[in-house]
C-alpha beads as a LAMMPS data file, in Angstrom:
LAMMPS data file: protein, C-alpha beads

221 atoms
220 bonds

1 atom types
1 bond types

-500.0 500.0 xlo xhi
-500.0 500.0 ylo yhi
-500.0 500.0 zlo zhi

Masses

1 110.0

Atoms # bond

1 1 1 -156.361 -485.464 -255.018
2 1 1 -153.701 -483.906 -257.600
3 1 1 -150.635 -482.428 -257.065
4 1 1 -151.933 -479.021 -257.441
5 1 1 -154.648 -479.828 -254.883
6 1 1 -152.633 -480.966 -252.502
7 1 1 -149.889 -478.348 -252.456
8 1 1 -152.813 -476.013 -252.059
9 1 1 -154.172 -478.198 -249.154
10 1 1 -151.016 -478.193 -247.688
11 1 1 -150.664 -474.730 -247.528
12 1 1 -153.971 -473.929 -246.058
13 1 1 -153.610 -476.572 -243.282
14 1 1 -150.277 -475.389 -242.155
15 1 1 -151.588 -472.054 -241.963
16 1 1 -154.202 -473.051 -239.478
17 1 1 -152.176 -475.459 -237.834
18 1 1 -153.937 -478.915 -238.528
19 1 1 -151.069 -480.656 -237.849
20 1 1 -152.550 -484.462 -238.347
21 1 1 -153.986 -483.270 -242.002
22 1 1 -150.560 -481.806 -242.893
23 1 1 -148.358 -484.726 -242.045
24 1 1 -151.324 -487.047 -243.953
25 1 1 -151.164 -484.478 -247.212
26 1 1 -147.345 -484.912 -247.026
27 1 1 -147.498 -488.522 -247.098
28 1 1 -150.236 -488.017 -249.760
29 1 1 -147.951 -486.259 -251.690
30 1 1 -144.933 -488.407 -251.445
31 1 1 -147.245 -491.598 -252.434
32 1 1 -147.930 -489.724 -255.829
33 1 1 -144.431 -489.367 -256.560
34 1 1 -144.227 -485.599 -255.671
35 1 1 -140.425 -483.709 -255.057
36 1 1 -140.187 -483.254 -251.277
37 1 1 -138.603 -480.112 -252.242
38 1 1 -141.895 -479.485 -253.983
39 1 1 -143.839 -479.851 -250.869
40 1 1 -141.503 -477.794 -249.105
41 1 1 -140.714 -474.642 -251.492
42 1 1 -144.171 -474.664 -253.097
43 1 1 -146.656 -475.114 -249.888
44 1 1 -144.948 -475.565 -246.721
45 1 1 -142.295 -472.342 -246.818
46 1 1 -145.143 -470.092 -248.504
47 1 1 -147.456 -470.709 -245.665
48 1 1 -145.194 -470.069 -242.890
49 1 1 -144.107 -466.911 -244.521
50 1 1 -147.649 -466.057 -244.488
51 1 1 -147.670 -466.911 -240.841
52 1 1 -145.064 -464.546 -240.522
53 1 1 -146.304 -461.784 -242.251
54 1 1 -149.864 -462.171 -240.585
55 1 1 -147.967 -461.886 -237.291
56 1 1 -146.274 -458.786 -238.145
57 1 1 -149.779 -457.202 -239.262
58 1 1 -151.491 -458.094 -235.964
59 1 1 -153.734 -460.547 -237.363
60 1 1 -151.687 -463.762 -235.967
61 1 1 -150.476 -464.086 -232.487
62 1 1 -148.007 -466.072 -230.784
63 1 1 -150.223 -468.982 -230.406
64 1 1 -151.214 -469.335 -233.966
65 1 1 -147.582 -468.833 -234.687
66 1 1 -146.728 -471.924 -232.381
67 1 1 -149.660 -474.094 -233.953
68 1 1 -148.507 -473.315 -237.569
69 1 1 -144.948 -474.234 -236.879
70 1 1 -145.598 -477.247 -235.376
71 1 1 -147.753 -478.583 -237.935
72 1 1 -145.032 -477.581 -240.440
73 1 1 -142.442 -479.076 -237.866
74 1 1 -144.309 -482.682 -238.456
75 1 1 -144.050 -482.409 -242.053
76 1 1 -140.384 -481.469 -241.670
77 1 1 -139.585 -484.965 -239.793
78 1 1 -141.159 -486.783 -242.629
79 1 1 -139.556 -484.835 -245.586
80 1 1 -136.168 -483.935 -243.832
81 1 1 -134.162 -487.726 -244.564
82 1 1 -135.859 -487.442 -248.223
83 1 1 -134.376 -483.856 -248.681
84 1 1 -131.118 -484.570 -247.418
85 1 1 -130.894 -487.541 -250.201
86 1 1 -131.572 -485.203 -252.571
87 1 1 -128.993 -482.595 -251.522
88 1 1 -131.055 -480.103 -251.097
89 1 1 -128.959 -476.863 -250.091
90 1 1 -130.235 -475.055 -247.020
91 1 1 -129.764 -471.355 -246.643
92 1 1 -127.184 -471.416 -243.492
93 1 1 -126.516 -473.320 -240.211
94 1 1 -127.748 -471.812 -237.483
95 1 1 -126.794 -472.882 -233.900
96 1 1 -129.005 -472.032 -231.148
97 1 1 -129.292 -472.196 -227.211
98 1 1 -130.504 -470.266 -224.297
99 1 1 -127.646 -468.823 -222.296
100 1 1 -126.559 -470.471 -218.948
101 1 1 -128.896 -470.037 -215.870
102 1 1 -131.813 -469.439 -218.149
103 1 1 -134.168 -472.442 -218.642
104 1 1 -136.830 -470.152 -220.921
105 1 1 -137.105 -471.989 -224.450
106 1 1 -140.570 -471.311 -225.743
107 1 1 -139.182 -468.382 -227.740
108 1 1 -136.353 -470.109 -228.654
109 1 1 -138.221 -473.058 -230.174
110 1 1 -140.767 -470.722 -232.110
111 1 1 -137.651 -469.069 -233.704
112 1 1 -136.205 -472.594 -234.492
113 1 1 -139.259 -473.843 -236.295
114 1 1 -139.667 -470.651 -238.183
115 1 1 -136.131 -470.723 -239.324
116 1 1 -135.884 -474.432 -240.144
117 1 1 -139.328 -473.448 -242.156
118 1 1 -137.213 -470.658 -244.015
119 1 1 -135.128 -473.330 -245.023
120 1 1 -131.866 -472.673 -242.264
121 1 1 -130.259 -476.202 -241.012
122 1 1 -130.883 -475.492 -237.179
123 1 1 -128.793 -477.079 -234.253
124 1 1 -130.708 -476.467 -230.931
125 1 1 -128.400 -476.900 -227.827
126 1 1 -131.312 -476.527 -225.525
127 1 1 -131.110 -474.421 -222.383
128 1 1 -128.637 -473.442 -219.699
129 1 1 -126.107 -473.465 -222.588
130 1 1 -122.375 -472.528 -220.813
131 1 1 -120.093 -470.646 -223.202
132 1 1 -117.637 -473.309 -223.196
133 1 1 -120.597 -475.606 -224.858
134 1 1 -121.157 -472.996 -226.979
135 1 1 -117.514 -472.858 -228.299
136 1 1 -117.182 -476.614 -228.632
137 1 1 -120.650 -477.150 -230.451
138 1 1 -119.393 -474.150 -232.956
139 1 1 -115.977 -476.060 -233.351
140 1 1 -118.037 -479.148 -234.316
141 1 1 -120.929 -477.693 -236.405
142 1 1 -119.425 -474.808 -238.346
143 1 1 -122.588 -472.750 -238.104
144 1 1 -123.254 -469.677 -240.469
145 1 1 -124.975 -467.808 -237.332
146 1 1 -124.617 -468.398 -233.707
147 1 1 -127.949 -467.280 -231.670
148 1 1 -127.894 -466.580 -227.992
149 1 1 -131.388 -466.468 -226.182
150 1 1 -132.213 -465.067 -222.821
151 1 1 -135.769 -464.647 -221.271
152 1 1 -134.304 -463.130 -217.868
153 1 1 -132.771 -460.007 -217.443
154 1 1 -130.290 -461.763 -214.841
155 1 1 -129.065 -463.827 -217.628
156 1 1 -128.656 -461.403 -220.034
157 1 1 -124.933 -460.810 -218.731
158 1 1 -124.214 -463.964 -220.358
159 1 1 -124.298 -462.545 -223.725
160 1 1 -121.209 -460.834 -222.960
161 1 1 -119.235 -463.740 -221.425
162 1 1 -120.147 -466.096 -224.682
163 1 1 -118.817 -463.111 -226.576
164 1 1 -115.282 -463.277 -224.563
165 1 1 -115.280 -466.919 -225.199
166 1 1 -115.771 -466.492 -228.735
167 1 1 -112.902 -463.845 -228.769
168 1 1 -110.530 -465.874 -226.655
169 1 1 -111.111 -469.324 -228.844
170 1 1 -110.588 -466.695 -232.242
171 1 1 -113.948 -467.608 -233.569
172 1 1 -115.411 -464.025 -233.416
173 1 1 -114.915 -463.371 -236.927
174 1 1 -116.045 -467.009 -237.960
175 1 1 -119.882 -466.741 -237.161
176 1 1 -122.641 -464.321 -236.886
177 1 1 -123.654 -463.584 -233.773
178 1 1 -127.530 -463.031 -233.160
179 1 1 -128.976 -462.468 -229.770
180 1 1 -132.726 -462.355 -228.905
181 1 1 -135.409 -462.944 -226.021
182 1 1 -137.972 -460.881 -224.032
183 1 1 -135.821 -458.304 -222.387
184 1 1 -133.251 -457.693 -225.075
185 1 1 -133.111 -454.859 -227.293
186 1 1 -131.413 -453.225 -229.999
187 1 1 -129.380 -451.023 -227.655
188 1 1 -128.252 -454.037 -225.680
189 1 1 -127.070 -456.122 -228.630
190 1 1 -125.140 -453.627 -229.972
191 1 1 -123.363 -452.670 -226.354
192 1 1 -122.282 -456.610 -225.800
193 1 1 -121.307 -456.519 -229.879
194 1 1 -123.298 -458.476 -231.471
195 1 1 -124.052 -458.491 -235.313
196 1 1 -127.673 -458.553 -235.254
197 1 1 -130.877 -458.712 -233.168
198 1 1 -134.480 -459.228 -233.418
199 1 1 -137.627 -458.610 -231.783
200 1 1 -139.716 -461.848 -232.937
201 1 1 -139.487 -465.273 -234.407
202 1 1 -140.543 -463.655 -238.036
203 1 1 -137.845 -460.937 -237.757
204 1 1 -135.421 -463.074 -236.753
205 1 1 -135.564 -465.342 -240.129
206 1 1 -135.457 -461.798 -242.077
207 1 1 -132.341 -460.525 -239.857
208 1 1 -130.465 -464.017 -240.115
209 1 1 -130.802 -464.061 -244.223
210 1 1 -129.677 -460.224 -244.618
211 1 1 -126.725 -460.839 -242.161
212 1 1 -125.769 -463.976 -244.025
213 1 1 -126.075 -462.415 -247.470
214 1 1 -124.159 -459.803 -246.395
215 1 1 -121.546 -461.802 -245.475
216 1 1 -121.406 -464.039 -248.493
217 1 1 -121.114 -460.891 -250.590
218 1 1 -118.593 -459.256 -248.854
219 1 1 -115.504 -458.906 -251.014
220 1 1 -112.358 -459.300 -248.733
221 1 1 -110.017 -456.517 -248.210

Bonds

1 1 1 2
2 1 2 3
3 1 3 4
4 1 4 5
5 1 5 6
6 1 6 7
7 1 7 8
8 1 8 9
9 1 9 10
10 1 10 11
11 1 11 12
12 1 12 13
13 1 13 14
14 1 14 15
15 1 15 16
16 1 16 17
17 1 17 18
18 1 18 19
19 1 19 20
20 1 20 21
21 1 21 22
22 1 22 23
23 1 23 24
24 1 24 25
25 1 25 26
26 1 26 27
27 1 27 28
28 1 28 29
29 1 29 30
30 1 30 31
31 1 31 32
32 1 32 33
33 1 33 34
34 1 34 35
35 1 35 36
36 1 36 37
37 1 37 38
38 1 38 39
39 1 39 40
40 1 40 41
41 1 41 42
42 1 42 43
43 1 43 44
44 1 44 45
45 1 45 46
46 1 46 47
47 1 47 48
48 1 48 49
49 1 49 50
50 1 50 51
51 1 51 52
52 1 52 53
53 1 53 54
54 1 54 55
55 1 55 56
56 1 56 57
57 1 57 58
58 1 58 59
59 1 59 60
60 1 60 61
61 1 61 62
62 1 62 63
63 1 63 64
64 1 64 65
65 1 65 66
66 1 66 67
67 1 67 68
68 1 68 69
69 1 69 70
70 1 70 71
71 1 71 72
72 1 72 73
73 1 73 74
74 1 74 75
75 1 75 76
76 1 76 77
77 1 77 78
78 1 78 79
79 1 79 80
80 1 80 81
81 1 81 82
82 1 82 83
83 1 83 84
84 1 84 85
85 1 85 86
86 1 86 87
87 1 87 88
88 1 88 89
89 1 89 90
90 1 90 91
91 1 91 92
92 1 92 93
93 1 93 94
94 1 94 95
95 1 95 96
96 1 96 97
97 1 97 98
98 1 98 99
99 1 99 100
100 1 100 101
101 1 101 102
102 1 102 103
103 1 103 104
104 1 104 105
105 1 105 106
106 1 106 107
107 1 107 108
108 1 108 109
109 1 109 110
110 1 110 111
111 1 111 112
112 1 112 113
113 1 113 114
114 1 114 115
115 1 115 116
116 1 116 117
117 1 117 118
118 1 118 119
119 1 119 120
120 1 120 121
121 1 121 122
122 1 122 123
123 1 123 124
124 1 124 125
125 1 125 126
126 1 126 127
127 1 127 128
128 1 128 129
129 1 129 130
130 1 130 131
131 1 131 132
132 1 132 133
133 1 133 134
134 1 134 135
135 1 135 136
136 1 136 137
137 1 137 138
138 1 138 139
139 1 139 140
140 1 140 141
141 1 141 142
142 1 142 143
143 1 143 144
144 1 144 145
145 1 145 146
146 1 146 147
147 1 147 148
148 1 148 149
149 1 149 150
150 1 150 151
151 1 151 152
152 1 152 153
153 1 153 154
154 1 154 155
155 1 155 156
156 1 156 157
157 1 157 158
158 1 158 159
159 1 159 160
160 1 160 161
161 1 161 162
162 1 162 163
163 1 163 164
164 1 164 165
165 1 165 166
166 1 166 167
167 1 167 168
168 1 168 169
169 1 169 170
170 1 170 171
171 1 171 172
172 1 172 173
173 1 173 174
174 1 174 175
175 1 175 176
176 1 176 177
177 1 177 178
178 1 178 179
179 1 179 180
180 1 180 181
181 1 181 182
182 1 182 183
183 1 183 184
184 1 184 185
185 1 185 186
186 1 186 187
187 1 187 188
188 1 188 189
189 1 189 190
190 1 190 191
191 1 191 192
192 1 192 193
193 1 193 194
194 1 194 195
195 1 195 196
196 1 196 197
197 1 197 198
198 1 198 199
199 1 199 200
200 1 200 201
201 1 201 202
202 1 202 203
203 1 203 204
204 1 204 205
205 1 205 206
206 1 206 207
207 1 207 208
208 1 208 209
209 1 209 210
210 1 210 211
211 1 211 212
212 1 212 213
213 1 213 214
214 1 214 215
215 1 215 216
216 1 216 217
217 1 217 218
218 1 218 219
219 1 219 220
220 1 220 221
């Protein structure tokens, strides 16, 4: 296959979630001395963006997004160390976790895949993440954005507990805070003082990009 054919096939196979073929094509491209960033930015990311667009139109649903995301993440496992070597700039660093008391992670994991596919560096703290663990991780990783995820209505008050912990640690102004999860609304996000909310994985990527851009272009007073 020519490099052009590999890029087209990578795009097509990622779109349908054919993970074994995506990994095979990634390896084939690298064997042909194709740049890892070419595979990422000219095939994998555009394909995942199309997945997001189809989801928004109602042509794709969560299962299709998940299998496409998994196909992409398999290729990313192979490309990540190579991209690090070439010093490819990421859009930003996103620290993510499901709040204390909540063990749900399917939505969070899908968001992580979409964020990574869009060019973010994602640090996932997992589930049942206590406020102090978020604070420690923020101090360690210095993320641009921290994301709090909750699936249960009963764990949503942890958003406020996390915000209070950020304030107490003097970190609130250092990070952008995004919240999300099945029961979460824009009104609730506003009420707890979050900077951003998104209803699904595709919207999260768009919102995260716009929030980072707004923060970076903000002229200091």
